[in-house]
C-alpha positions as CSV (number, residue, x, y, z in Angstrom):
1,M,-3.8,-11.6,7.6
2,A,-1.6,-11.3,10.4
3,G,-3.1,-14.0,12.4
4,K,-0.9,-15.7,15.1
5,T,2.4,-15.6,15.7
6,F,3.7,-19.3,16.8
7,L,6.2,-18.0,19.0
8,E,6.3,-16.9,22.8
9,D,5.6,-13.1,22.7
10,S,9.7,-13.0,24.2
11,L,11.1,-14.9,21.3
12,Q,8.7,-12.9,18.9
13,D,10.1,-9.5,20.5
14,Y,13.3,-10.7,19.8
15,L,13.2,-12.0,16.9
16,L,12.1,-8.6,15.2
17,S,14.4,-6.6,17.3
18,V,17.7,-8.2,15.7
19,S,15.9,-8.7,12.3
20,L,13.2,-6.6,11.4
21,R,14.4,-3.2,9.0
22,E,11.1,-1.8,8.1
23,P,11.3,1.3,6.1
24,E,9.2,4.2,8.0
25,I,6.6,4.5,5.2
26,L,5.9,0.8,5.8
27,K,6.1,1.3,9.5
28,S,3.4,4.2,9.0
29,L,0.8,2.3,7.1
30,R,1.1,-0.9,9.5
31,Q,0.1,2.0,12.4
32,E,-2.5,2.8,10.5
33,T,-4.3,0.1,9.2
34,A,-3.5,-1.2,13.2
35,T,-6.3,1.4,13.9
36,H,-8.9,0.6,11.2
37,S,-11.6,-2.4,12.0
38,M,-10.7,-4.8,10.3
39,S,-6.5,-4.5,11.1
40,Q,-6.6,-8.4,11.5
41,M,-6.2,-8.8,7.6
42,Q,-2.8,-6.5,7.4
43,I,0.1,-9.2,7.2
44,A,2.8,-8.8,9.7
45,P,5.7,-6.8,9.3
46,E,8.8,-9.4,9.0
47,Q,6.7,-11.4,6.5
48,G,6.5,-8.2,4.3
49,Q,10.2,-8.4,4.8
50,L,10.5,-11.8,3.8
51,M,8.8,-11.2,0.6
52,R,10.7,-7.9,-0.3
53,L,13.7,-10.2,0.0
54,L,12.1,-13.0,-2.0
55,V,11.1,-10.4,-4.8
56,Q,14.8,-9.1,-4.8
57,L,16.6,-12.4,-4.3
58,M,14.8,-13.3,-8.0
59,G,15.3,-10.8,-9.6
60,A,11.7,-10.5,-10.2
61,K,10.6,-7.6,-12.4
62,K,6.4,-8.7,-12.7
63,A,4.5,-9.2,-10.0
64,L,1.0,-10.6,-9.0
65,E,-1.0,-9.4,-6.4
66,V,-4.7,-11.2,-4.9
67,G,-5.8,-9.2,-2.4
68,V,-4.3,-5.9,-1.2
69,F,-6.5,-4.1,1.7
70,T,-4.8,-1.4,2.9
71,G,-1.9,-2.2,0.2
72,Y,0.7,-2.9,3.0
73,S,1.9,-6.4,1.4
74,S,1.7,-4.2,-2.4
75,L,4.1,-1.7,-1.2
76,C,6.4,-4.2,0.4
77,V,6.7,-5.8,-3.3
78,A,6.8,-3.1,-5.3
79,I,9.7,-1.8,-3.3
80,A,11.6,-4.4,-4.1
81,L,10.7,-4.1,-7.5
82,P,13.1,-2.6,-10.0
83,P,12.3,0.8,-11.4
84,D,10.7,-0.7,-14.7
85,G,8.7,-3.4,-12.7
86,K,4.9,-3.9,-12.4
87,L,2.7,-5.0,-9.7
88,I,-0.6,-6.4,-10.8
89,A,-2.9,-6.0,-7.3
90,C,-6.5,-7.3,-7.2
91,D,-8.6,-5.7,-5.2
92,V,-12.8,-5.5,-4.6
93,S,-12.6,-2.6,-2.2
94,E,-12.2,1.2,-3.6
95,E,-12.3,2.2,0.1
96,Y,-9.1,-0.1,1.8
97,T,-7.2,0.6,-1.3
98,A,-7.9,4.5,-1.2
99,I,-5.5,4.3,1.7
100,A,-2.9,2.0,0.1
101,Q,-3.2,4.3,-3.2
102,R,-1.9,6.9,-0.9
103,Y,0.7,5.3,0.9
104,W,1.7,4.3,-2.7
105,Q,2.1,7.9,-3.6
106,Q,4.0,8.8,-0.6
107,A,6.4,6.0,-1.3
108,G,7.1,7.2,-4.8
109,V,5.8,3.6,-6.3
110,A,2.8,4.4,-7.2
111,D,3.4,4.3,-11.4
112,K,4.8,0.8,-10.4
113,I,1.3,-0.5,-9.2
114,D,-2.2,-1.3,-11.5
115,L,-4.4,-1.8,-9.5
116,R,-7.7,-3.8,-10.5
117,I,-11.2,-2.9,-8.9
118,A,-13.1,-6.3,-9.5
119,P,-13.5,-9.6,-8.4
120,A,-9.9,-11.0,-8.9
121,L,-10.7,-14.4,-10.5
122,E,-12.2,-12.2,-13.4
123,T,-9.0,-9.9,-13.5
124,L,-6.9,-13.4,-13.5
125,D,-8.8,-14.8,-16.4
126,Q,-8.7,-11.5,-17.9
127,L,-5.0,-11.6,-17.9
128,L,-4.9,-15.1,-19.2
129,A,-6.6,-14.1,-22.1
130,A,-4.9,-11.8,-23.0
131,G,-1.6,-13.9,-23.4
132,E,0.1,-12.8,-20.2
133,A,0.4,-16.8,-19.1
134,G,3.9,-17.8,-17.7
135,T,5.1,-14.0,-17.9
136,F,5.0,-13.2,-14.0
137,D,8.3,-13.6,-11.8
138,F,6.4,-13.6,-8.4
139,A,2.9,-13.8,-7.1
140,F,1.2,-13.3,-3.7
141,I,-2.7,-14.7,-2.6
142,D,-4.0,-13.6,0.4
143,A,-8.0,-12.5,-0.1
144,D,-10.8,-15.0,0.4
145,K,-9.9,-18.2,1.5
146,S,-13.0,-20.2,-0.6
147,S,-11.7,-19.0,-3.8
148,Y,-7.6,-19.9,-2.6
149,D,-7.7,-23.2,-5.3
150,G,-9.1,-20.9,-8.5
151,Y,-6.6,-18.0,-7.0
152,Y,-4.3,-20.7,-7.2
153,E,-5.0,-22.4,-10.2
154,R,-4.9,-19.2,-12.5
155,S,-1.6,-18.0,-10.3
156,L,0.4,-21.0,-11.2
157,Q,-0.4,-20.7,-15.1
158,L,0.5,-16.8,-14.5
159,V,3.6,-17.5,-13.8
160,R,7.2,-18.5,-14.9
161,P,8.3,-21.9,-15.0
162,G,10.7,-20.9,-11.7
163,G,8.3,-18.1,-10.9
164,L,6.8,-18.2,-7.2
165,I,3.8,-18.1,-5.7
166,A,3.4,-17.4,-1.8
167,I,0.2,-18.0,-0.3
168,D,-0.9,-16.5,3.4
169,N,-2.8,-17.8,6.3
170,V,-2.3,-21.6,5.4
171,L,-2.1,-22.0,9.1
172,W,-5.0,-20.3,10.2
173,S,-4.3,-19.6,13.8
174,G,-3.3,-23.3,14.2
175,R,-7.3,-24.4,13.6
176,V,-6.0,-26.2,10.7
177,A,-4.7,-28.9,13.2
178,D,-7.3,-28.8,15.7
179,S,-9.5,-32.2,15.1
180,Q,-12.4,-29.9,16.6
181,T,-12.6,-27.3,14.6
182,Q,-14.9,-27.9,11.0
183,D,-16.4,-24.5,10.0
184,S,-16.3,-24.4,6.3
185,R,-13.1,-21.9,5.9
186,T,-11.0,-23.8,8.0
187,K,-12.0,-27.6,5.9
188,T,-11.1,-25.4,2.4
189,I,-7.4,-24.0,4.1
190,R,-6.6,-27.7,5.1
191,A,-7.7,-29.4,1.6
192,F,-5.8,-26.6,-0.4
193,N,-3.0,-27.6,2.0
194,Q,-3.2,-31.4,1.0
195,K,-3.3,-30.1,-2.6
196,L,-0.2,-28.4,-2.5
197,H,1.1,-30.9,-0.5
198,Q,0.7,-33.6,-3.3
199,D,0.8,-31.2,-6.5
200,E,4.3,-32.5,-8.7
201,R,3.6,-29.0,-10.8
202,I,5.5,-27.4,-7.4
203,T,8.5,-27.5,-5.4
204,L,6.8,-26.3,-1.9
205,S,8.0,-25.1,1.0
206,L,5.2,-24.3,4.6
207,L,7.1,-21.5,6.6
208,A,5.6,-20.7,9.9
209,I,5.8,-17.4,10.0
210,A,2.9,-14.8,11.0
211,D,-0.2,-17.2,10.1
212,G,1.5,-19.4,8.2
213,L,2.9,-19.0,4.6
214,T,3.3,-21.2,1.6
215,L,5.9,-20.7,-1.3
216,A,4.9,-22.6,-4.2
217,L,8.0,-22.8,-7.0
218,K,6.8,-23.9,-10.5
219,R,8.6,-26.1,-12.2
C-alpha cells in the first residue's frame, strides 16, 4: 500500500524528480492500478525502486512475496532478479493477479514468477514442509496485517542467514504514533513493530519511505 508520504509535497516531488528511474512497463502498471477501486494497496514507485536496488545489491536469485495485488512489487523484484532467478508470489485473488500476469508477460519476466493462489500461510507452510527453509535470499510482506506475525515467522525460517525480509505499511499512515487510535489493525502493527525491535534474530532498520518499510536482515 502506498499510504502517505512523510515529506511535504514539494520535497516529495523534488525527491522523485532527481531519484526515480521507473521503467515504462512499471509506470504503465502503476497508472492502470491508479484507476482501480483498491489503488491504495499499490506500493509507491520509490519503494519499488529501492526494492530493485536491494535485490540487485544482494545478488538475490530466489525471492518470496506475500501479497501481489496487481503485481507492481512482483514486477520490481522480477526485473532485478537474474535470468535464472525465481520469485514465488502468494496471493488469494485471481482477479487482481490477472492484471499482474498481463504485465509480467509484457515485461518478459513471467517465467521467473511462480504465482501461488492460496492463503499465504498455507503456501509458506508448504514451502517449509518441502524442505525449502533457508533457501530464499529476499522476502517482501505486504498483505493482511492481522497475519503479519505469521508471515514474518515463516519468512524468517525460509530466508537464509544474510537474507533480507522487507515489510510494508509499518508506519500505517502515522496512526501507529497516535495514542488516540486504538483499532485492531493499528494495535497489531504497533505490537509487530515492538516485537521486531526486540528480535535478536535480525538486524533491523525501519525506513520512513512511502508508508514505512522495515528491513530485517536475518543473522
